KEMARZA-137785 format. One line per 10 residues: for each residue x, y, z of C-alpha. Coordinates in Angstrom, 1 decimal, padded with zeros to 4 digits. Layout:
X,Y,Z  ...
This chain:
005.3,-001.9,-030.1  003.7,000.0,-027.4  005.9,002.7,-025.6  005.5,000.8,-022.5  006.8,-002.2,-023.9  010.3,-000.7,-024.5  013.1,-001.0,-022.1  014.6,002.2,-021.2  018.6,002.4,-020.7  019.7,004.3,-017.8
023.1,004.9,-016.4  023.8,003.6,-012.9  026.9,004.1,-010.9  029.1,006.3,-013.7  029.0,004.7,-016.8  027.8,001.3,-015.9  024.3,001.0,-017.8  021.4,-001.1,-017.5  018.0,-001.9,-018.7  014.8,-001.2,-016.9
011.4,-001.7,-018.1  008.9,000.9,-018.9  008.9,004.6,-017.7  010.3,006.2,-014.5  008.7,008.4,-011.9  010.2,010.5,-009.2  009.5,009.7,-005.6  009.0,012.0,-002.5  012.4,011.3,-001.4  013.9,012.3,-005.0
014.4,008.7,-006.2  013.9,008.1,-009.8  012.2,004.6,-009.9  010.4,002.2,-012.5  007.2,001.4,-011.2  006.8,-001.5,-013.7  010.5,-002.8,-012.8  010.9,-001.9,-009.2  013.7,-003.5,-007.3  014.1,-004.0,-003.8
016.9,-001.2,-003.7  014.7,001.4,-004.9  012.0,001.3,-002.0  012.3,003.6,000.6  009.5,003.4,003.7  009.5,007.2,003.8  007.9,007.0,000.2  005.7,004.4,000.8  004.4,006.3,003.9  004.1,010.0,002.2
002.4,008.4,-000.8  -000.2,006.3,001.2  -000.9,009.4,003.4  -002.0,011.6,000.4  -004.3,008.8,-001.3  -007.9,008.9,-000.4  -009.4,005.7,000.0  -012.5,004.7,-002.1  -011.3,006.9,-005.0  -012.4,009.9,-002.9
-016.2,008.9,-002.4  -016.2,009.6,001.3  -017.4,012.0,003.3  -014.0,013.4,004.2  -010.6,012.6,003.6  -009.3,009.1,004.7  -005.9,008.0,003.8  -004.6,004.7,002.8  -001.8,005.1,005.5  -004.5,005.6,008.4
-006.5,002.7,007.1  -003.0,000.7,007.1  -002.0,001.5,010.7  -005.7,000.5,011.9  -005.4,-002.8,010.1  -001.7,-003.1,011.5  -002.6,-002.2,015.1  -005.8,-004.8,015.2  -003.4,-007.5,013.9  -000.8,-006.8,016.5
-003.4,-006.8,019.3  -004.8,-010.0,018.2  -001.5,-011.9,017.3  001.1,-010.3,019.5  003.4,-010.8,016.3  005.4,-008.1,015.2  006.3,-009.6,011.7  002.7,-010.3,011.1  001.9,-006.7,011.9  004.5,-005.4,009.6
002.9,-007.5,006.8  -000.5,-005.7,007.7  000.9,-002.3,007.8  002.7,-002.9,004.0  -000.3,-004.7,002.6  -001.2,-001.9,000.5  002.3,-000.6,-000.1  001.9,-001.2,-003.7  -000.2,001.7,-004.0  002.7,004.0,-003.5
004.0,003.1,-006.6  000.6,001.9,-008.6  -001.8,004.1,-006.8  -004.9,003.1,-005.2  -007.3,001.3,-007.6  -010.7,000.5,-006.4  -011.6,-003.1,-006.3  -014.2,-003.4,-008.8  -011.5,-002.0,-011.2  -008.5,-004.2,-010.8
-009.5,-007.2,-012.6  -010.3,-005.3,-015.9  -007.0,-003.5,-016.0  -004.8,-005.4,-018.3  -001.4,-006.3,-016.6  -002.5,-004.3,-013.3  -002.2,-007.7,-011.4  001.0,-008.6,-012.6  002.5,-005.0,-011.9  001.1,-005.5,-008.4
002.4,-008.9,-008.0  006.0,-007.7,-009.1  005.9,-004.5,-006.9  004.8,-006.7,-003.8  007.9,-009.0,-004.4  010.1,-006.1,-004.3  008.6,-004.8,-001.3  008.7,-008.0,000.5  012.3,-008.7,-000.6  013.3,-005.4,000.7
011.7,-005.7,004.2  012.0,-009.3,004.5  008.5,-010.4,004.2  006.8,-013.4,003.1  006.8,-013.6,-000.7  004.1,-015.9,-000.9  001.5,-013.2,000.3  000.2,-011.7,003.3  -000.9,-014.0,006.1  -004.6,-014.9,006.3
-005.3,-012.6,009.4  -004.3,-009.5,007.4  -006.7,-010.4,004.6  -009.5,-010.8,007.2  -008.5,-007.4,008.9  -008.8,-005.8,005.7  -011.9,-007.0,004.5  -013.6,-006.8,008.0  -012.4,-003.0,008.4  -014.7,-002.4,005.6
-017.7,-002.5,008.0  -015.9,000.4,010.1  -015.1,002.3,007.2  -018.5,002.5,005.7  -020.3,003.4,008.9  -017.7,006.1,009.5  -017.3,007.6,006.0  -020.2,006.4,003.7  -023.7,007.7,002.6  -026.5,005.1,002.6
-026.1,003.1,-000.3  -028.8,002.0,-003.1  -027.2,-001.6,-003.0  -025.9,-003.8,-000.3  -022.2,-004.1,000.2  -022.6,-007.8,000.9  -019.8,-007.7,003.6  -018.4,-010.7,005.4  -017.6,-011.2,009.0  -017.9,-008.7,011.9
-016.3,-005.1,012.2  -013.1,-004.8,013.4  -014.3,-002.5,015.9  -011.7,000.4,015.0  -012.2,004.2,015.5  -011.9,005.8,011.7  -010.3,009.3,012.5  -009.8,010.8,009.4  -006.3,011.9,010.0  -004.8,014.5,008.0
-001.9,013.4,005.7  000.8,014.7,008.0  -000.6,012.9,011.0  -001.3,009.8,008.9  002.3,009.9,007.7  003.9,010.0,011.0  001.6,007.3,012.6  002.8,005.2,009.9  006.4,005.6,010.2  006.1,005.4,014.0
004.5,002.3,013.7  007.1,000.9,011.1  009.8,002.0,013.2  008.3,000.6,016.4  007.8,-003.2,014.7  010.7,-002.9,012.3  013.4,-000.9,014.1  014.9,000.7,011.0  015.5,004.1,010.2
């Protein structure tokens, strides 16, 4: 049996024990979470914001640091402007929240990582349950924004490429500012608080 297939026994609330799948990692707020067996009660928005603020999009192949957190804020603000719907904007803000626990894996690689899509689905469901989001997935406008912002990001961050990106749709028209991690985290949490009204 592969070590990752074993369930770990952990003490929970005194002498009570429960089985958790896979290994654990420590989060920014000091939680011990099992990313392959994430539960809604494990999730803290501060962990998500902090982690995403320190992860660079495009596996770092950009002219300067550009975080997943900044990307998420731009997508969410655009969606909010288009829909005037705070709930849909929260979906947009958290559309990459799984990456706080599974890291930002570039799109061309994900389909070839055995078990990754299932792990991503499980983490996504835990996040959806934690924040009262749609368990079935993000609204179509979130997917649209996530794809269209690639135009803006390519123009702001990328060198000329020997191949065409074959992007769909028009640019979102957002300004990519390349916030430092501290600002990206603040902006992410401020927008979350504005939309969700939770500490």
